[in-house]
C-alpha positions in Angstrom: 49.8 -53.0 -21.3 46.5 -54.0 -19.7 44.1 -56.1 -21.8 40.3 -55.8 -22.0 38.1 -58.7 -23.1 35.3 -57.5 -25.4 32.2 -59.6 -24.9 28.9 -59.8 -26.7 25.6 -59.1 -24.9 23.5 -61.2 -27.2 23.7 -64.7 -28.8 23.6 -64.9 -32.5 25.7 -65.1 -35.7 28.6 -62.8 -36.4 27.7 -61.0 -39.6 30.4 -58.3 -39.8 33.8 -57.5 -38.4 34.5 -53.8 -39.4 37.8 -53.5 -37.4 41.1 -55.2 -38.2 43.7 -56.6 -35.8 46.3 -53.9 -35.0 43.8 -51.1 -35.6 43.6 -48.1 -33.2 40.1 -48.3 -31.6 38.2 -45.5 -29.9 35.9 -45.8 -26.9 32.5 -46.9 -28.4 33.9 -47.9 -31.8 32.2 -51.0 -33.3 34.2 -54.2 -33.2 31.6 -56.6 -34.6 28.0 -56.9 -35.6 25.9 -59.8 -34.4 22.7 -60.9 -36.2 20.0 -61.8 -33.7 16.2 -61.9 -34.3 16.8 -60.5 -37.8 18.5 -57.4 -36.4 22.2 -56.5 -36.6 23.4 -55.6 -33.1 26.8 -53.8 -32.7 29.4 -54.8 -30.2 31.3 -51.7 -29.2 34.7 -51.3 -27.6 34.4 -50.3 -23.9 37.6 -48.3 -24.0 40.2 -46.9 -26.4 43.3 -48.9 -27.4 44.7 -51.2 -30.0 42.8 -54.3 -31.2 45.1 -57.2 -30.2 43.1 -60.1 -31.5 39.7 -61.1 -32.9 38.5 -64.5 -31.6 35.6 -65.0 -33.9 35.1 -65.0 -37.7 32.1 -64.1 -39.9 29.2 -66.7 -39.7 30.4 -68.0 -36.3 27.5 -68.7 -33.9 28.3 -67.1 -30.6 26.7 -67.2 -27.1 25.7 -64.3 -24.9 28.7 -63.2 -22.8 31.3 -64.8 -25.1 34.6 -63.0 -25.5 35.0 -62.0 -29.2 38.1 -59.8 -29.1 41.0 -58.6 -27.0 41.8 -54.8 -26.7 45.1 -53.5 -25.4 44.8 -50.2 -23.6 
């Protein structure tokens, strides 16, 4: 099965991870929320599939363009 790397478009702190590994994810479903400039910015899945792994945890500081999860399509 092909894998898609889910990346964040903003730098900040991971404040929520609403999806669990192994969950069935729809196109546009939220995988994580990143707090940046006192706003919570969602990171959405670019396609449907199964969430294979989450590479960050709550309170991690992440960089723009960092891979935060792997999705199997």
